[in-house]
C-alpha positions as CSV (number, residue, x, y, z in Angstrom):
1,X,60.7,69.5,-66.5
2,X,59.1,73.2,-66.9
3,X,55.7,74.1,-68.5
4,X,54.1,77.1,-69.1
5,X,51.3,78.2,-71.4
6,X,51.9,80.7,-74.4
7,X,49.6,82.7,-76.6
8,X,49.0,81.8,-80.4
9,X,51.2,84.6,-81.3
10,X,54.2,83.2,-79.5
11,X,54.2,80.0,-81.5
12,X,57.3,80.0,-83.9
13,X,56.3,80.2,-87.5
14,X,58.1,76.7,-88.3
15,X,56.0,75.0,-85.6
16,X,52.9,76.6,-86.7
17,X,53.7,75.4,-90.2
18,X,54.0,71.8,-89.2
19,X,50.7,71.9,-87.0
20,X,49.1,73.5,-89.8
21,X,50.0,70.8,-92.4
22,X,49.1,68.0,-90.3
23,X,45.7,69.5,-89.1
24,X,43.2,71.4,-91.2
25,X,40.1,73.3,-90.0
26,X,41.0,72.9,-86.2
27,X,40.6,75.2,-83.2
28,X,43.3,75.7,-80.8
29,X,42.4,75.4,-77.3
30,X,45.6,75.7,-75.6
31,X,49.3,76.0,-76.2
32,X,52.5,75.0,-73.9
33,X,56.2,75.0,-74.1
34,X,57.6,72.1,-72.2
35,X,61.5,72.7,-71.5
36,X,63.5,69.4,-70.6
37,X,67.2,68.6,-70.3
38,X,66.9,67.2,-73.8
39,X,65.3,70.2,-75.4
40,X,62.3,72.6,-76.0
41,X,58.8,71.0,-76.8
42,X,55.4,72.4,-77.9
43,X,52.3,71.0,-76.7
44,X,48.9,71.9,-78.3
45,X,45.2,70.9,-77.4
46,X,43.2,71.3,-80.5
47,X,39.8,70.3,-81.8
48,X,38.9,69.1,-85.2
49,X,35.3,68.5,-85.8
50,X,34.2,66.4,-82.9
51,X,37.5,64.9,-82.0
52,X,40.0,66.5,-79.9
53,X,43.9,65.9,-80.0
54,X,46.8,66.5,-78.0
55,X,49.6,67.3,-80.4
56,X,53.4,67.5,-79.5
57,X,56.2,69.1,-81.7
58,X,59.7,69.3,-80.4
59,X,62.0,72.2,-81.3
60,X,63.4,70.0,-84.5
61,X,59.8,69.6,-85.9
62,X,59.1,66.2,-85.1
63,X,55.5,65.7,-84.5
64,X,53.7,63.2,-82.0
65,X,49.9,63.4,-82.0
66,X,47.5,61.5,-79.5
67,X,44.1,61.4,-80.7
68,X,41.2,61.6,-77.8
69,X,37.6,61.3,-78.3
70,X,35.1,63.3,-76.7
71,X,33.3,60.2,-75.4
72,X,36.0,59.8,-73.0
73,X,34.9,62.9,-71.0
74,X,32.7,62.0,-68.2
75,X,29.4,64.2,-68.1
76,X,27.0,64.6,-65.1
77,X,23.4,63.6,-65.8
């Protein structure tokens, strides 16, 4: 598998439409392309309100999302 970061301007419009239709008012924290033998996927880290999500969309437009809570992060006191 090969992964590399991409800019928001490099995200294909059809993938961006899927992301926008499933998430509203989000901030894009990062975007990557993952290339494997089975194809290409787009991986996004987004923030929506107080929650963070890791979103995976393959080149066929199938969406998988994993919700992560900010509370899972460790903070030093």
